[in-house]
C-alpha angles and dihedrals in degrees: 000000000000106000091227089061092058093054100042133064116266115230126207118198119207102201126021102208130125095296091055094042100041103030116021102036094049089048092049090050087067093049102054091132087065109028143027126189106245103175140359124204127197131156088233106072094202092055093044093050095043096048092044089051091061092062102030093250133141119252140209143166092221126088090198091055092051093048091048092054109105090204088068110082100155123044125205118195115208099152126121113298096252092064098049100092095047092048096046090052092047091050090050091050089050089062098240119170097239141348132217112195123187114236132306095039090189138014098224141022090251091057091046092052090049090053091049091052093050092046091053092045095050097033091230110144121225132201127185120225098245090137097188092065087063097042113122090224091058092045091051090051090053090055094052110031095091114194096351093117089059097042106035115116100176130046123177140159134183131199118194112177140154113246110290094252090066091060094037092056091056092048097049144326100278114215117227113346126177117245117255115240121209110241131215101246090186091070109092096223093044091049091051090050093049092052095045092046092047094051096045093041105036114006089050088074091072104024089095086058091050090048090054087065096042111066089174092055094147090061095078132155128177108223096182140346134188142164112240121215123297097008141317138076140279112192128177114198142181110213111180103309094334129104110222131184124184121187132179131169137170113215137159089245119123091214100092121180136179111185133170121190137182121184135190130173091271108019138046132191125200123181120190109200125196112250120266115277091025108128100196130094135327134277121283117232122202120192116190124193132159094355094308129102134204120200124205119192163312092204126195097261136034137227094276092060092039093055090050092049089051089048089054091052090049092050090049094047093245097117135050115248120251118260102262089205088066090052089052091051090050090052097046090047091053092047091050092051091046094047096047096040094049090049091049094050092045091054094043093048092048091052091049091049092050092048092053094052 
């Protein structure tokens, strides 16, 4: 056995799609003193074998085989959403040292609570791949924003990105990817599906950040919701006494942005995150107060690398596990936003369609 593989943590990947290929494997290539990829599983044997060959790992089409492999100490779950809960629970039962699950880690509160119970029972720590919650720029902002959580009245964030394949192709040559079909956003059911998919697939990255500024996160009302052209979501919310706007759009523009803001009468916070799939540097946080601004970042590494470093500390017993209850709250908050926003856009689109007949 390669000596480096006896002194580093073996990683098993469940799912070998674009997130594994274009995010996690490039990140792990910078952390070879900590991790090595031991095995990759995908239901498509050609993908599993090809991706594993890039990193000198074993491959399989069986989750059970990967979880039974003693060389796998850390499990990363990058499969389709509907399999996450089952696979997280199986990895806990297999006695692995730590688990990283891409968001969402469950599809319902009941699934999330079952995961929490199994994690507590087995002692296996879990983190969810909301990379911005680990970003050094976000963490620096938390240390310096003072009473902004108590005083903020407006929270907003906007995500303007080219379609994922544009970024993925710059990160790596992605093996087998389904073609994207343009959808009719004027159909009520299609519009509802676009919004729900956008919130649970994209907005969910930063909904934990929104929740940090909304202590009354269960008191949520959708004021308006629409699907921008060509696809995405624009949702205006009232959460407790806070005004919240979340916006995401995929365009062919090469002017990407990913911005989070919180504003009070006296203080404002703006965080500029690097776009998804970009493997260079952290977010930059700017806190303005009384006409003066303080800037934190960018730091040398981003949230992808930070979450992996934390995962290593968890697996080695050097860090305290996250409170799984907080992960459940993040999930139920995202589901509540997705449910109410998709209902609102379905109703609004139906009214517009009826009026045009």
